[in-house]
N, C-alpha and C positions, 0 to 999 in steps of 0.2 A: 268400705264395709263389706263389700262383695266378698262372700265365701268365709267369712269370719263368723264365730258362734258369738251373738249378741245376748246379753243379759238384759232383762225387763226389770227394773227399778221402778216401783209405784210408791210415790211419797203421798200419805195420807194427811191432809193437813185439815186434823182435828175434826174430822167427820165423825156424826153421831148415827151411823147405818152399818151396815155388814160389808164396807167397802174394804179394808184390812183382810178380813177373814176370806172373801170372794178370791181377792188378788193373790193371796198366800194359795190358795186351792188351786189356782191357775198356774202356780209354780214361780210367780216374780217373787223378788225379794223387796220386803215391805219396809218403809220408813216412816214411824209415824209419829206425828205431833200431838203433845198432849192438848194443844189449843190451837186454833187458827193463826198462823203468823202470816198469811198472806202469800202470793204467787212467788213474788222475789225470795222469801226466806225458803219456800218449797223447792224452789229449783236449785237453790244453792246447796240444800242437804241432797237432793239428787244426783248432782255434780260431783259432789264430795265421795259420794258412793260409788260412783262409776268407777270402773276399771279399765277404761277404754279410751283413746286419745281421741278419738270423735264421741261426741253424744248427741243422741235425738231428743228434742223437747216434745212431748206431744199431751196435750191436756185433755181432760177426761171427757168434754162434749167436741172433742174434734174425731172424725172419721177418716181416716187415709184413703186414697184410690191407689189404684194399681200404678205401680213403678214410680210412686211419687218420690221415695227417698233415692233411687238410684240416679234420677234426673237433679237431687240436689248434692249428693254425694260428688257425682262427676265434677262438682266446681271445685273441688278441693284438692285437686290436681294442680290448681294454682297454689303454691305457698303463701302467698299474698292475700287469700282468700281463708277469714278465720271463721265467717259465718254466712248461711245462705239461708233462706226462707221462701216456701211454696206461696201460692195464691190461696187466700182463706177465703172459700165461697160458701153460701149460705142457701144451696138450692133446695127447692122442696124435695121430700122424700117422693120416691118412686111410685105412682100411683095415688099420691094423696093431693088434693086440692091447697091443702092448707088454710088457715087462718088468717085473717088480715093482717096480724104480726108476722106471720111467717111469708105472707107472700111479698110484702113490704120487705122484708128482711132480705129475701131473694135478690129482689133489685138495688138495694140500698145497704149493703153489710157495710160496718163502719171499718170491718177489717178486711174487706176486698180491696186490694191496692190495683186491681184494673190487669188487663190482658198483655202489659208491654213489659218485658225484661228491663232491668234495669241497675245501675250501680247504684248503692243508697248513700245519698250524702244528705247533710242539713242544707235545706234551702232548694231542693231538687225535687223534682216531679214526686220521686218516691224517697221521703226524707227519712223513713224509719221501717222497720218491718215488726210486726207482732210476734212474741213469742210463743203465743197458742202452737204453733208447729215451727221448728227451727232446728236446724243441723248446726254445729259449733263445735270447734275445736274447745276440750274441754278446761284447757288452761286458761280460756278468754273468759268463760261461763261466770263473771263475777258481777252479779247483780246487786242492787243496792236493797239491803232489806227494808230500810225506813222507808220505800215507797211503795205504798198499796198500789197505786195506779201509775202507769208511766214507765213502770222499772224495764221495759223492755226497750223504749225510746231511750231513756238514759244510757243502757249498756250500748246500745248502737252508736249513738255519739261519741261516747266516749273512745268505742274503737275506732272508729271512722277519726276522731281529733288526733290518736294516738299514731296514724298513719296505715291502719290495717282496712282490708278491702272487705265490705259486706255486700252480698250479692241478692238480689228479688228474682227467683225463678219463677214466671207463672206457669211455666209447661208442666210444673208438678203443682198439683192442685189436690188440696185437703177440703172436707165439708165440715163446717161448724155449725152447729145446733145455736138457734135463737134463745134468748131469755124466755123462760116459761110464763111468765105473767107481763102484763101491762107496768106493773111497779117495778119488776125487776129490770125491765127493759130502759125506764126511766131513771133507775138507780145506775145503772150501767152508764148511760151517755154523761149522767153528773158526774159520775166518777171519772171518766175521760177527761172532761173539762177541768175539775178538780186539782188533776196534776200539774198544770201550767205552771203556777206559781215555784212549786217546787222544783220542778224543772229548770225554770227561767233563774231559780239562783244556783244551780249548779252547773247551768250552762248561759252563762250571760250575754243576752245580745239576739239569742237565736228565736226566740219567741215574741219579740215585738213586731206588731202590724207593720208592714213594709210602708215607706214614705209614700210612695206611688199610691199603694192604695187607700192610704189618709186623702192625699190628694184628690183621687176620685170622689170619694165619699163628699169631702168639702165642696167641691166644683156641682155635684148633684143638688147638693142641700141648697147652694147658692141661686142654683137655677131654680128651686123649689121656692126661692124666697120672692123672686120676681115675677111678677104678674104681667108685665110689659114687653110687648114684642121686642123691644130694643135690648132689654138685658139676655133674652136669650139669644139674640143675634151675635152680643158681646161674647157670652160664654161658648157659643159654637165656634166663632170666629178662634177663640185661643185654643179651642180644642184642635182647629183643623191648623192654626200656626204651631202648636206643638208637634203634629205629626208630620206636617211639612219639614220642621227643622230637624226632628229626628229621622227623617228619610234622607234630609241631605248628608248629615253626618254620617250614617251608616253606609250611604253610596260611596262616599269620600274612602273610607275605612275598607271596602269592597274592592276598590280599585280597578285592579284590570278583569274583574271576571264578567262575563258575557251579561249585559244589560244589568249593569250595578244598579240603574235607577228604580228597574222594576222589582229585582229581588228585594233591593232594600224598602220598598213600599210595603209588598209582601210580609216582610220580618215586623215591618212596623206596626202594622194593622194587624197582624197576629199577635205581638206582645200586648198592644193595646186592649186587643179581646181577653188575654187572657188576664189583664190587671181588672178591667171590668168585672170578671167572674170572680177574681180574688175578693175587690171592694164588695160584692154582692155577699160572698160568704164570710168575709170579717164582719158586716154590718150585722148580719143574724146571729152569728157564733160568738161575735167579742162585744159589740157596742149596741145589742139590742135594749138595755134598759135606759141607756142615754139617747139613744134615736126614738123610744116609745115614749120619753119625757119632753123631747124637743117641740111636741107641737105640730101643727101641720106641715114644716119643711122635713122634721124627723120622719112623720108617718108617710110621707113621700118616698123618702129614702129607702124606707123599708119596703114601700110596694115596689119600688124599682128593684129592689134586692131580691125581690121574690119571681120576678119574671123568668130569670133563668131556669128556675125550677118547673115551669109550663114547658120551657124547650127540652130541658132533661127527661120528664114524663114523656114527648112526644118521642124523643128519639129512644128511648130504651123500653117503652111501651111495656111498663111491667103489667103484671097482674093485679093491678090494682088500680082503681079509676083514678081521674085527674083530681076531683076534690078530694078524697080520702087521702091521696099521694101528698098531695100540698098540705094538707092539715097534718099530717105524721110527720112529713120533712121541718115542718115549722114548730110542732113539738120536740122532735128531734133535735133541732138546733137550740130553742130554749132551754132544754134540760143540759144540754152541754155549755151553753151561755152562763146558765145560774152556777155549774159546777166551777166555771173560769172566776167568777165572781167571788163564792164564796172561799174557794182556794186562796185568792187575792187576798181577802180580807182575814182569812185566818192564818196566814204568812206574812201578812204586812209587806207583802211585795207585789206593785201595781205593774210591775213590766209587761206583762202580756197585754196590758190595755193599752200602752202608751206607744205611737209609732216611732218609727227610727227617725232621729234628728240629722238634718242635714250634716255633713262633715265639720262644716266650720263652726257648728254650736256643741260637737259633742266635748265631753271633759277629756283631756290627756290623761291617760292611764300611765302608771309606774313603767318607765323603760321606754316612754315616748308613743306608745301605739294608742291610735285615736280610735274610740269606739269598736264597734263590732261589725262583721260583714251582714250584708242586708240578709234578715233572716225569711224563713217562708212566712209569708205575710198571713196566710189561711192555713198552716198545715193543721191537719186532724192530729191529735194524738191518743189514739186508741191504745189501748193495753189488753193482753190476752185472757184477762180475768173474765 
């Protein structure tokens, strides 16, 4: 796009203010929907009106920073790459201390995928990218207008499933404004969770909590029910045995590498740590109602699931005290979880709540394929709305 004259197309998705008039006065070409049709329909209208091979989506609450677009477009030099997204951060505006909501969002934005570049794949650390800001080849900008939330997740997973490459480039940064009220903030989180059931129907298996995550939660729950020292010793021995067995197997696979035992142990411990974090997040964002109704064992599991949040606060040191940070994170997870459950009930699809079954218990699908790949057990599903 360097050196080319780019046209600005503004899609007014049924606003009741002066958006269309202001955009026209600024020289943009305006497409207006008489009523709000949702972000997917708005993006489809904009993509179809575009006249260039590459288009850039940028929501009205997104503020680009210098050089962001050049860094993204550079990835399109690889013909396999069809879309690339920047880091969507929510920092405080210069000179502003911000309110509690703004300070919390600055350290815990649901659209911020972190500082590390990655190829986007379901089940990986970066399993989606939000379309609040996105560079994409126009021929591939086929969002599903039936999705009010999660339309960007669905598009990315379809593109990756078709063999295309989607990348996340955090060196390019845009700023995203938080919701203007607590009610809108909670509605946003609820909406993100509500997309789970619809996405699960379109992408079977990818939203099931991982089997290992369920095993960790079950082990913690079992430990909570045992009040005697012998029970704790048994659970601890089983955990240690599992680590030892996994380490031995991995060491054999590493073969002739330098000190395979030490490397295998480090990788196994790191994997167990990620499993514990995944189990904690899944407990808070997926199984919260079940654990809340499970009496003392469930309450102890939830207490254990909250412990990593203290570590997060200590490492990140956000401009929010520990107590309000924990309360807001719990409210954040609860709003998301409520959305997951309401979406599952409305869609009559409970796949996002049920862990992946062992391979021996999965039903064979037509053609002999067994089940689905291990999904991202605790992937967040934000949308750019």
